[in-house]
N, C-alpha and C positions, 0 to 999 in steps of 0.2 A: 221431829216428833209429830207423828200424826195421832191426832184428836177422831174417833168416832162414838158411835150415837147409840148402842148398846134396843136401845128400839123402835132401829131406822134401818133396814136390810139395807137401805141404795149409800147411806155411812158408809157400812165395811164394803161394799162396791169399789165404790169409788176408792177408797186405801188400799182395798188389792190394784183397780187399773195405777196407781201414782208410783207400789213401791216401784213397780219397775222401772220407773222414770232419775231413780235415786242414784246415783256414781254408791259402783259395788265398794269401794271403801267409806264410805259414813253408815258410822252405826245409824238401825237406826230405830225407834222405839215408837210402838203404836200401844196408842190409852184407848183404852173400852172407858169410856163415860157411862157417867147414869146408875153406876152400880147402884147407885138406892132407893132405882127406881125396874129392881129385879124382875116383881112381878109382871110387869108391859116387857120382859127381855124377847127380844129378837133373834139377837145374834148369837148362842152359846162359847161358851170356852171353847169349845173340844172344835167347831168353826177357827174362831183364833188360833191355838194351835196346830190344829190342819193344820192353816193355812202359812203362820209360821213357819213349822217344819218345812214346809213346800217348794218354801222360793227357792228361784235356784239366785247365790252372789255367785257369776263367777270371775274370777283374776286371784288370786296366787294373795292379796294383802286387803280380800273382800275381807267387812265389816260386821259385826253380829244386827241378830233383828232382836229386837227383846220386844215383847210389851207384857205391861199391866193393865188394871185397872182403879180404875178410879169412879169418883165424885165430890164434884168441883162442890158443890153444896157444899157439901162437909167437910171434906177437904182429903177424905182416904185417897191413899195413893201419891199422895204427893210429898211423903220421903224420898218413893220410894223414885217416880219424880227429878228428885234433888240432886238422889248419889248419880241417876242415870248423865245427867250434866257433866259429868269426872270424866266417860268414854271418851267422847267427842275431842278432848282438854289432850287427854294422854293419848288416844290416838295420835292425834295431831306429833304430840309434844316426839314418839316413837320415829314420827315415823322422819324429822328432822332430823332427832337422833342418827337414825339411820344415812342418811342421806352426810350427815355429817364424819359417821366413821367412813363411808364408801371415801368423800373427799381425804379425809384422815391413809382408808390404802392407797390412792392412787400420789399421794406428798411424801407415802414411804418405797412407793414404786419407783417414782423420779430423782430420789437424792439415791437412792442403795447404784444408782443408771450414771449420777455426778459422780460415785464413788468412785463404781467402774472406768468411767472418761479418765477423772483423776489418778487413780492407782496407772495408767499405760502411758501414761503423758509427762515429758520429762519436769513437769511439779515435780514428781514425787519423788524423783532418784536426787539423792542424797549426793551426791556428784555436780550434778549443775545446780543446788542449791547450792552452797558455798563458793 
């Protein structure tokens, strides 16, 4: 979660620089704070949306970048922030499940190979059993 002040453009510049350093598989939320001071606004919603839409995140598992506005003075946007906290957890859960499915697939293949070897062995012959 990256937070910047809409009344101070240098804080938005800092966010733009830092986003590049976040691993591509980690979901990112950019919060534009001080919306209660919109009469002093220097970073527009259009600038933020344009930046977020054009961030290049490479990789097949590239996570989403979202943005929202907040005012920590009066609590505006905190519900959005709270809901966002589900995204990283669900992303990690999904990655864990995919890893378990890969392990499961390898186990299935190994078991099938063991069955093939068994069928070719003497143990599979009833005449050898008795």
